[in-house]
Backbone as CSV, one residue per row, in Angstrom:
resi,resn,N_x,N_y,N_z,CA_x,CA_y,CA_z,C_x,C_y,C_z
1,MET,11.084,9.643,13.426,10.675,10.957,12.995,9.421,11.324,13.636
2,PRO,9.278,12.596,14.034,8.008,13.047,14.615,6.765,12.853,13.658
3,THR,5.659,12.933,14.190,4.405,12.745,13.445,4.223,13.854,12.443
4,THR,3.768,13.453,11.246,3.514,14.376,10.216,2.413,15.390,10.639
5,ARG,2.617,16.648,10.356,1.695,17.704,10.805,0.577,17.885,9.771
6,ILE,1.007,17.897,8.475,0.030,18.081,7.371,-0.001,16.760,6.578
7,VAL,-1.046,16.051,6.773,-1.186,14.746,6.204,-1.236,14.815,4.665
8,PRO,-0.550,13.988,3.940,-0.561,13.962,2.530,-1.973,13.677,1.955
9,VAL,-2.204,14.255,0.774,-3.404,13.955,0.052,-3.409,12.448,-0.177
10,PRO,-4.514,11.779,0.086,-4.501,10.290,-0.087,-4.536,9.916,-1.626
11,GLU,-3.937,8.762,-1.833,-3.911,8.162,-3.213,-5.047,7.098,-3.274
12,PRO,-5.637,6.920,-4.427,-5.360,7.390,-5.742,-5.720,8.900,-5.747
13,LEU,-4.980,9.670,-6.532,-5.149,11.145,-6.655,-6.335,11.401,-7.617
14,GLU,-7.034,12.519,-7.301,-8.056,13.021,-8.153,-7.381,13.482,-9.479
15,PRO,-8.132,13.394,-10.602,-7.543,13.674,-11.932,-6.783,14.955,-12.058
16,PRO,-7.228,16.136,-11.549,-6.326,17.292,-11.724,-5.060,17.216,-11.074
17,LEU,-4.969,16.655,-9.858,-3.767,16.472,-9.103,-2.896,15.428,-9.777
18,ALA,-3.509,14.345,-10.183,-2.777,13.321,-10.914,-2.089,13.799,-12.090
19,ALA,-2.742,14.681,-12.884,-2.182,15.326,-14.030,-1.001,16.166,-13.703
20,HIS,-1.025,16.937,-12.639,0.134,17.665,-12.215,1.284,16.833,-11.825
21,MET,1.028,15.765,-11.005,2.049,14.882,-10.598,2.735,14.155,-11.798
22,ALA,1.913,13.883,-12.836,2.443,13.179,-14.034,3.438,14.107,-14.726
23,LYS,3.358,15.386,-14.563,4.290,16.373,-15.234,5.670,16.303,-14.443
24,LEU,5.626,15.758,-13.255,6.857,15.843,-12.398,7.581,14.501,-12.236
25,LEU,6.829,13.430,-12.344,7.302,12.096,-11.970,7.344,11.113,-13.090
26,PRO,8.318,10.228,-13.212,8.272,9.190,-14.130,7.071,8.215,-13.915
27,ALA,6.570,7.662,-14.938,5.379,6.784,-14.785,5.719,5.678,-13.753
28,GLY,4.751,5.522,-12.909,4.819,4.416,-11.867,5.576,4.858,-10.597
29,MET,6.227,6.042,-10.620,6.919,6.514,-9.383,5.964,7.104,-8.378
30,PRO,5.900,6.610,-7.198,5.058,7.197,-6.186,5.377,8.656,-5.945
31,ALA,4.399,9.439,-5.654,4.623,10.864,-5.405,5.375,11.037,-4.105
32,PRO,6.333,11.958,-3.973,7.013,12.227,-2.708,5.946,12.752,-1.659
33,GLN,6.119,12.336,-0.413,5.255,12.766,0.696,5.135,14.272,0.756
34,LEU,6.272,15.010,0.500,6.206,16.496,0.600,5.301,17.016,-0.466
35,PHE,5.378,16.509,-1.748,4.519,16.960,-2.821,3.063,16.683,-2.428
36,LEU,2.743,15.560,-1.862,1.380,15.186,-1.509,0.825,16.118,-0.367
37,SER,1.753,16.514,0.539,1.276,17.418,1.613,1.109,18.835,1.070
38,VAL,2.058,19.279,0.234,1.888,20.648,-0.325,0.638,20.710,-1.206
39,ALA,0.267,19.553,-1.800,-0.975,19.504,-2.643,-2.213,19.735,-1.858
40,ARG,-2.156,19.763,-0.546,-3.330,20.110,0.258,-3.784,21.540,-0.116
41,ASN,-2.795,22.397,-0.592,-3.131,23.640,-1.190,-3.098,23.435,-2.731
42,ALA,-4.190,22.887,-3.215,-4.210,22.498,-4.673,-3.905,23.665,-5.594
43,GLY,-4.404,24.834,-5.340,-4.162,25.927,-6.203,-2.715,26.331,-6.258
44,LEU,-1.999,26.338,-5.082,-0.585,26.655,-5.110,0.190,25.571,-5.805
45,PHE,-0.095,24.320,-5.525,0.642,23.271,-6.104,0.487,23.284,-7.616
46,GLY,-0.753,23.468,-8.110,-1.001,23.542,-9.542,-0.192,24.692,-10.140
47,PHE,-0.168,25.875,-9.504,0.552,27.011,-9.968,1.988,26.711,-10.099
48,LEU,2.627,26.011,-9.055,4.067,25.720,-8.995,4.415,24.847,-10.237
49,VAL,3.585,23.878,-10.498,3.798,22.987,-11.636,3.539,23.660,-12.988
50,ASP,2.416,24.367,-13.106,2.045,24.983,-14.392,2.976,26.121,-14.738
51,SER,3.469,26.822,-13.798,4.458,27.896,-14.035,5.812,27.428,-14.391
52,GLY,6.046,26.125,-14.116,7.396,25.587,-14.352,8.340,25.834,-13.207
53,LEU,7.921,26.415,-12.129,8.769,26.680,-10.964,9.268,25.373,-10.375
54,ILE,8.408,24.367,-10.436,8.775,22.970,-10.003,8.612,22.064,-11.263
55,GLY,9.682,21.281,-11.439,9.637,20.310,-12.542,10.282,19.054,-12.208
56,PRO,10.550,18.190,-13.166,11.002,16.826,-12.870,12.421,16.793,-12.152
57,THR,13.169,17.861,-12.230,14.496,17.948,-11.624,14.511,18.834,-10.446
58,GLY,13.327,19.332,-9.994,13.275,20.186,-8.837,12.848,21.520,-9.162
59,LEU,13.153,22.524,-8.282,12.740,23.880,-8.402,13.715,24.647,-9.354
60,LEU,13.171,25.548,-10.095,13.902,26.521,-10.920,14.934,25.931,-11.837
61,ASP,14.593,24.800,-12.526,15.513,24.257,-13.433,15.225,24.734,-14.847
62,ARG,15.926,25.807,-15.171,15.689,26.525,-16.513,16.781,25.860,-17.502
63,ARG,17.515,24.891,-17.058,18.530,24.276,-17.978,19.624,25.247,-18.285
64,VAL,19.890,26.213,-17.382,20.978,27.131,-17.539,22.279,26.733,-16.812
65,LEU,22.053,26.305,-15.536,23.178,25.839,-14.707,23.517,24.380,-15.119
66,ALA,24.752,24.068,-15.052,25.181,22.653,-15.343,24.464,21.803,-14.304
67,LYS,24.120,20.581,-14.713,23.441,19.622,-13.879,24.157,19.394,-12.546
68,ASP,25.496,19.135,-12.597,26.187,18.835,-11.326,26.254,19.988,-10.452
69,LEU,26.411,21.216,-11.009,26.396,22.445,-10.259,25.052,22.621,-9.511
70,ARG,24.027,22.472,-10.236,22.657,22.656,-9.689,22.408,21.619,-8.576
71,GLU,22.776,20.402,-8.782,22.489,19.362,-7.728,23.399,19.584,-6.574
72,THR,24.615,20.033,-6.825,25.514,20.314,-5.604,24.958,21.449,-4.795
73,ILE,24.433,22.510,-5.434,23.844,23.620,-4.693,22.603,23.061,-3.894
74,ILE,21.814,22.288,-4.482,20.605,21.778,-3.813,21.038,20.943,-2.615
75,LEU,21.971,19.999,-2.768,22.357,19.162,-1.623,23.040,19.924,-0.609
76,ARG,23.929,20.898,-0.923,24.597,21.697,0.088,23.591,22.570,0.844
77,THR,22.550,23.092,0.141,21.474,23.824,0.797,20.735,22.951,1.802
78,CYS,20.467,21.741,1.449,19.847,20.727,2.382,20.750,20.574,3.576
79,VAL,22.023,20.463,3.358,22.925,20.249,4.503,22.898,21.507,5.441
80,ALA,22.988,22.689,4.818,23.042,23.932,5.521,21.777,24.186,6.369
81,THR,20.620,23.735,5.808,19.373,23.988,6.483,18.871,22.748,7.308
82,ASN,19.724,21.765,7.373,19.392,20.506,8.144,18.130,19.810,7.611
83,ASN,18.074,19.840,6.272,16.873,19.251,5.600,17.188,17.856,5.113
84,ASP,17.142,16.932,5.988,17.414,15.516,5.662,16.356,15.006,4.700
85,TYR,15.119,15.386,4.858,14.095,14.853,3.992,14.435,15.138,2.504
86,GLU,14.674,16.420,2.188,14.932,16.705,0.744,16.277,16.082,0.259
87,PHE,17.238,16.124,1.100,18.520,15.492,0.874,18.289,13.967,0.446
88,ASN,17.594,13.299,1.266,17.204,11.907,1.064,16.500,11.704,-0.301
89,LEU,15.499,12.577,-0.578,14.718,12.447,-1.779,15.605,12.636,-3.067
90,HIS,16.445,13.718,-2.997,17.369,13.885,-4.158,18.344,12.768,-4.350
91,VAL,18.985,12.351,-3.248,19.967,11.255,-3.354,19.306,9.974,-3.930
92,GLN,18.099,9.724,-3.513,17.497,8.477,-3.984,17.022,8.606,-5.420
93,THR,16.703,9.852,-5.872,16.043,9.871,-7.177,16.870,10.514,-8.304
94,ILE,17.630,11.598,-8.043,18.236,12.271,-9.166,19.721,12.665,-9.048
95,SER,20.314,12.588,-7.876,21.677,13.092,-7.657,22.656,12.438,-8.573
96,ALA,22.565,11.110,-8.710,23.584,10.429,-9.595,23.246,10.785,-11.026
97,ARG,22.006,10.894,-11.443,21.664,11.268,-12.821,22.145,12.680,-13.150
98,MET,22.263,13.506,-12.146,22.724,14.877,-12.348,24.240,14.935,-12.397
99,GLY,24.957,13.742,-12.200,26.330,13.772,-12.379,27.219,13.707,-11.116
100,LEU,26.635,13.585,-9.968,27.372,13.465,-8.779,27.779,12.056,-8.495
101,SER,28.961,11.882,-8.037,29.474,10.544,-7.703,29.056,10.144,-6.349
102,PRO,29.176,8.823,-5.970,28.803,8.462,-4.624,29.775,9.155,-3.621
103,ALA,31.019,9.379,-3.970,31.973,10.038,-3.123,31.620,11.497,-2.843
104,GLN,31.123,12.167,-3.877,30.690,13.511,-3.805,29.405,13.658,-2.993
105,ILE,28.448,12.681,-3.207,27.203,12.705,-2.417,27.541,12.512,-0.911
106,ALA,28.449,11.674,-0.554,28.848,11.464,0.850,29.555,12.710,1.335
107,ASP,30.399,13.285,0.537,31.324,14.354,1.022,30.569,15.722,1.075
108,VAL,29.441,15.908,0.427,28.727,17.136,0.451,28.330,17.524,1.856
109,ARG,28.274,16.613,2.782,27.891,16.844,4.143,29.043,17.329,4.977
110,ALA,30.244,17.258,4.503,31.439,17.627,5.314,31.456,19.105,5.524
111,ASP,31.865,19.529,6.782,32.077,20.988,6.991,33.031,21.550,5.972
112,GLN,34.103,20.877,5.715,35.065,21.332,4.736,35.186,20.187,3.668
113,PRO,34.456,20.305,2.570,34.506,19.285,1.570,35.899,18.955,1.074
114,CYS,36.203,17.729,0.749,37.450,17.228,0.366,37.749,17.732,-1.087
115,VAL,38.915,18.479,-1.231,39.267,19.053,-2.497,39.503,17.948,-3.548
116,ASP,39.780,16.757,-3.101,39.982,15.636,-4.105,38.717,15.188,-4.727
117,HIS,37.586,15.470,-4.175,36.349,15.025,-4.754,35.590,16.068,-5.567
118,TRP,36.058,17.268,-5.610,35.325,18.406,-6.236,36.221,19.235,-7.146
119,PRO,35.683,19.654,-8.294,36.445,20.674,-9.028,36.320,22.025,-8.309
120,PRO,37.245,22.972,-8.532,37.208,24.268,-7.848,35.877,25.002,-7.941
121,ASP,35.218,25.006,-9.121,33.979,25.715,-9.234,32.883,25.196,-8.299
122,LEU,32.833,23.900,-8.139,31.779,23.311,-7.202,32.132,23.555,-5.740
123,LEU,33.417,23.566,-5.444,33.841,23.959,-4.046,33.425,25.427,-3.764
124,ALA,33.626,26.360,-4.804,33.267,27.727,-4.640,31.741,27.820,-4.497
125,ALA,30.985,27.060,-5.218,29.522,27.098,-5.176,29.029,26.722,-3.774
126,MET,29.690,25.679,-3.179,29.322,25.183,-1.844,29.606,26.325,-0.840
127,ALA,30.740,26.995,-1.008,31.089,28.124,-0.070,30.090,29.223,-0.174
128,LEU,29.571,29.509,-1.431,28.442,30.473,-1.579,27.257,30.039,-0.811
129,VAL,26.805,28.876,-0.957,25.672,28.354,-0.270,25.865,28.485,1.259
130,ASP,27.030,28.032,1.723,27.237,28.056,3.170,27.133,29.511,3.730
131,ALA,27.742,30.456,3.010,27.719,31.898,3.450,26.315,32.408,3.369
132,MET,25.581,32.183,2.341,24.231,32.759,2.142,23.198,32.136,3.120
133,VAL,23.291,30.828,3.333,22.293,30.212,4.193,22.618,30.497,5.713
134,ARG,23.894,30.290,6.019,24.242,30.393,7.472,24.311,31.839,7.984
135,ARG,24.784,32.750,7.089,25.035,34.163,7.557,24.123,35.179,6.852
136,LEU,23.568,34.764,5.711,22.866,35.716,4.856,23.792,36.863,4.474
137,GLN,25.063,36.537,4.353,26.068,37.581,4.046,27.153,36.849,3.132
138,LEU,27.817,37.622,2.342,28.919,37.169,1.494,29.971,38.271,1.547
139,SER,31.119,37.942,2.147,32.248,38.868,2.228,32.695,39.240,0.811
140,ASP,33.484,40.382,0.692,34.035,40.701,-0.612,35.028,39.560,-1.110
141,GLU,35.734,38.999,-0.126,36.682,37.941,-0.441,35.984,36.682,-0.987
142,GLU,34.864,36.338,-0.299,34.090,35.227,-0.720,33.467,35.436,-2.086
143,PHE,33.022,36.706,-2.330,32.425,37.028,-3.629,33.518,36.891,-4.707
144,ALA,34.688,37.361,-4.459,35.742,37.280,-5.426,36.101,35.826,-5.768
145,GLN,36.086,34.979,-4.749,36.375,33.595,-5.030,35.324,32.898,-5.897
146,VAL,34.059,33.151,-5.561,33.003,32.541,-6.399,32.912,33.212,-7.735
147,ARG,33.174,34.498,-7.812,33.062,35.226,-9.056,34.145,34.767,-10.009
148,ALA,35.246,34.262,-9.536,36.324,33.702,-10.427,35.819,32.611,-11.248
149,HIS,34.756,31.898,-10.815,34.263,30.722,-11.520,32.966,30.965,-12.220
150,PHE,32.125,31.959,-11.811,30.838,32.077,-12.328,30.536,33.503,-12.787
151,SER,29.663,33.621,-13.800,29.214,34.955,-14.266,28.274,35.539,-13.212
152,GLU,28.008,36.817,-13.375,27.075,37.475,-12.499,25.664,36.851,-12.696
153,GLU,25.344,36.546,-13.931,24.017,35.896,-14.185,23.886,34.586,-13.469
154,ALA,24.933,33.837,-13.542,24.953,32.520,-12.856,24.846,32.597,-11.286
155,LEU,25.601,33.619,-10.779,25.549,33.837,-9.374,24.146,34.256,-8.847
156,ILE,23.465,35.005,-9.663,22.127,35.407,-9.291,21.224,34.159,-9.300
157,GLU,21.294,33.325,-10.289,20.503,32.135,-10.376,20.809,31.174,-9.237
158,MET,22.115,31.012,-8.980,22.575,30.120,-7.952,22.028,30.493,-6.564
159,THR,22.052,31.859,-6.333,21.560,32.351,-5.032,20.020,32.181,-4.874
160,GLN,19.311,32.390,-6.043,17.903,32.246,-6.047,17.532,30.814,-5.776
161,LEU,18.306,29.852,-6.377,18.064,28.438,-6.206,18.299,28.061,-4.759
162,THR,19.343,28.583,-4.185,19.597,28.365,-2.761,18.478,28.879,-1.849
163,GLY,17.961,30.036,-2.224,16.844,30.575,-1.423,15.590,29.773,-1.573
164,LEU,15.278,29.240,-2.801,14.102,28.397,-2.955,14.219,27.123,-2.139
165,TYR,15.389,26.462,-2.136,15.576,25.259,-1.386,15.647,25.484,0.173
166,THR,15.939,26.742,0.503,15.809,27.148,1.942,14.323,27.177,2.307
167,GLY,13.516,27.587,1.398,12.087,27.570,1.564,11.527,26.192,1.631
168,VAL,12.058,25.311,0.839,11.687,23.881,0.943,11.943,23.339,2.379
169,ALA,13.095,23.706,2.921,13.433,23.306,4.304,12.418,23.747,5.308
170,MET,11.883,24.973,5.042,10.879,25.580,5.924,9.562,24.727,5.780
171,LEU,9.214,24.355,4.572,8.002,23.503,4.396,8.171,22.174,5.035
172,VAL,9.380,21.582,5.012,9.664,20.300,5.598,9.505,20.517,7.074
173,ALA,10.015,21.602,7.653,9.873,21.772,9.142,8.483,21.964,9.515
174,LEU,7.716,22.603,8.684,6.258,22.772,9.009,5.495,21.463,8.927
175,ILE,5.671,20.702,7.801,4.862,19.592,7.474,5.405,18.350,8.176
176,ARG,6.704,18.149,8.340,7.308,16.919,8.812,6.851,15.686,8.042
177,PRO,7.169,15.685,6.708,6.712,14.526,5.938,7.561,13.302,6.334
178,GLN,6.993,12.128,6.131,7.684,10.905,6.351,8.679,10.737,5.254
179,MET,9.777,10.044,5.528,10.821,9.889,4.509,10.265,9.039,3.363
180,ASP,10.656,9.435,2.201,10.246,8.564,1.034,11.304,7.449,0.886
181,SER,10.881,6.379,0.270,11.791,5.270,0.041,11.558,4.807,-1.415
182,TYR,12.614,5.003,-2.252,12.537,4.579,-3.619,13.601,3.552,-3.849
183,GLY,13.170,2.241,-3.909,14.134,1.190,-4.142,15.098,1.082,-2.975
184,GLN,16.357,1.265,-3.203,17.365,1.182,-2.168,17.398,2.448,-1.378
185,PRO,16.822,2.413,-0.168,16.865,3.642,0.623,18.318,4.026,1.089
186,ARG,18.611,5.275,0.942,19.894,5.829,1.443,19.701,6.688,2.619
187,ARG,20.511,6.484,3.595,20.432,7.261,4.797,21.007,8.655,4.435
188,ALA,20.308,9.716,4.935,20.725,11.038,4.724,21.974,11.429,5.369
189,ASP,22.470,10.645,6.378,23.639,11.001,7.123,24.868,10.198,6.591
190,THR,24.744,9.628,5.484,25.890,8.805,4.933,26.646,9.613,3.918
């Protein structure tokens, strides 16, 4: 991986930053490299945590979307934006806890996900992510397919979540954080 452009804040963390990280991470878990680099802008990082925009399960988790739906959207957005860093981080830390099986985690990278691994609503959600990230467009037919599974309110939240994780991909492209390794490292391309 290329050299990190924005070096992470060194540990041990100063008390205000340590308090913010403690709101996000289980005790004893090292902070992700991306968090430590974003924390170079301490005011913004503190705002993201204090506002609840970022929490222990990622961005914009209002506990409205089903856990597996939310995690599928996040991983598929990582795939669509070529964000191996965030994909790796989620797979290592929370994807299984959010209800995704190993087969689903492996298959989420497929151009055409296997219908045997996914319920129809999650396939529709992935199609929404693909259209919105890759084309910034959704045809009437694509809308009808995803609308058959989700309310208008859910579609708005799903699209906002996709947009926020597209922004994370931009931060990763800017910062170039080193890959995190929590226990058993998982390759992002598996």
